[in-house]
N, C-alpha and C positions, 0 to 999 in steps of 0.2 A: 254682085257676085265676086268671088275671089277673096272674100274677107272671112277669117275664121270666126265661126259662130260661138265658140265656147268661151264662157266667162265663169270663173270660179265662184263668183258671187251668186250665180244661179243655182248652185248645188243645194242650198238650203231653202229654196222657194217651196211653198206648200205642195204644189202639184208634184214636184220631184220627190219630196219626202213621202208622199203617198205612193209614188212609184217604187221607192225603196221597200216600203211595206209589202207591195205586191211581189217583189223579188224574194222577200223573206217567206212569203207563202209557199214558194216552190219547194224548199226542203221539207216544210211541214207537210205538204201534200204527199211528197215522195215517201216520207216516213210512215204516214198513215196507210198508204197504198201497199207498201212492202209488208207492214204488219198484218194488214187485211189478208194478203196472200199467204203469209207464213202461218198465221193462226186461224185462218178461215173464219174471220169475224166479219159478218155482214155489217155490223154497226160501224166498224172502222171504214168500210167502203163509203158509207153515207157521211161520215165525218170528213173524209177526203173530198167528197162531192161538195160539202158545205164550204170547205176551204177554197175550192175552185170558184164557187159562186161568189164568195166574198172577194176574191181577187178580181173577178170579172166586174163586180160592182165598183171596186176601187178604181178600176180602169176608167169607167164611165165618170166617176166622181172627179178624178184629177183633170180629166179633159174639160169638164164643165167649169171647174174652178179656174183653170188656166185661161179659158176663153172669156169668162165673165169678168175676171179681175185683171185681165191683160198680163198674165204671168207666163205667157208662152216664152220659151227660151230654147236656145240651141241645144243645151244639155237635155232638156225635156224631150225635144224632138228626136234625140238619139236614144235616150233611156226608155221612153214609152214603148216604141215598137220592139226594142230589144227585150224588155220585160215580157211583152206579149209572146214573142217568139220562144223565149226560154220556158215560159209557163206552158205553152201549147206543146212544145216538144217533150217536156217532162211528163205532162199528163198522158200524151200519146204513148210514150215509152211504158209508163205504168199500166195503161190499159192493155198494151200488147204483151207484157211479160209478168207483171206483178199480180194484177187482179184477175181472178179466174171465176168463171161461171160454175157454180156448184151443180154438177150433174147435167149441165147443158152444153152442147157443142153445136157450132154452126159452120158448115163447110169444113168440118174436121178440126176446127179451132176451138180450144177450150177457153181461151182468154176473151176479154171483152172486145178486143179489136185485132184484126189481122196485121201482122208485122209489115206487110206490103205497103200499108198506108203510112207507116212510120218512115220508110225509105223515101217515099214520094214527098212527104212533108219536110223531112230533115234536109234533103238535097236542096230544096228551094230555099229554106230558111238559112242554111249555111251560106249560100250564095249572097243572100241579102245582108246577113250579119257582116260578111267580109267587105261588102261594097259600102255599107252605110258610113263607117268612119272616114273612108277615103273621100266620099262625096261631101261629108260635112266639112272636112278641112278645106275643100275647094270653095266653101261658102254657100253651097246650095242648101235649101231647106230639106231636112230628112224627115219626111212625113208621108203617111200612106195616102194614096189617092182613094177616091170613093169606092172603087171596085175592091181595093185592098181592105177597106173598112168593112165592106159587105162580106168579104171572104172570111175575115177574122170573126165576125159575128156568126156567120154560118158554121164555122168550125167550132165555136164555143157551144152552139146549139147542138151540133152533132156529138160533141164530147159529153154533154149532159145526157143526151139520149143513150149514149153507150153505157152509162151507169145502170140503165134499165134494159140492157141488151137482151136478156132472155125473154123479155116481155114484148119488145118492139122490133127485134131482128126481122128482116134485113134493113129496115128503114133507117136505123141509126147509121149503118155503114153507107147507105145511099147519100145521106146528108153530108157525111165526111167526104165522100167522093166529089160531090158538088162543090164543097168548100175548097178542095184541092185544085179543082179545075179553075175556080174563080181566082185562087191565089196565084196560080201560074200565069193567068191572063194579066193580073195586076202587076206581077213581077216583070213580065216582058214589056208591058207598057211603061213601067217605071224606068227600066233600063234603057229603053228607046229614048225617052224624054231626056234622061240624064246624059246619055251618050251624045245626043244632039246638042245639048247645052254645053258640054265640055268641048266639043268641036268648035262651037261658036266662040267660046272663051279663048281657046288656043289660037283661033284665027285673029281675034282682037289683039292678043299679046304680040302676035307676029307682025301685025300691021303697026302696032305702037313702036316696035323695035325698028322697023323700016323707016318710020317717020323721024325717029330720033337720029 
């Protein structure tokens, strides 16, 4: 601990390149979603869904490659969750404001997702995005715990269901709610572990100074 994880040579490792591709999927998804809302084109909605599924598949692929060929890096441990968070927030924003259900409303909401879900997700993700670089510079591994991975997978499943909102409501929103609960549990657990580790590191440094 206490050693900076970042190495510029890791930027061009294959898993990180795939991660860059996933980040490029974000503006493509947003454009398709906005056009679907403006032009009321259902085909554009499913193109946006295809982009999201492709991004989700690339997330699985870069993880498999990183583990199989020992290409895990500090850069990747920061970029991978960051790409996931940016993608999920972008998708949720589009589902809340850009994509609308043609002639279908649920609880008075015309869009595929209620904006309240966006606030809950964005608040948690903002906290984690701000914490991750600080933690990485301290030399700790920036990676999701198992509950965080389950929450991310549940959220992805809920997002996909939301594209079929008028057929599956309210079950799509129920899955999103479960994912949010899981993500907050994972975040609190992550912050607890990191806070404890930072206190131990601070204590070790203080003891070293006293010995010197």
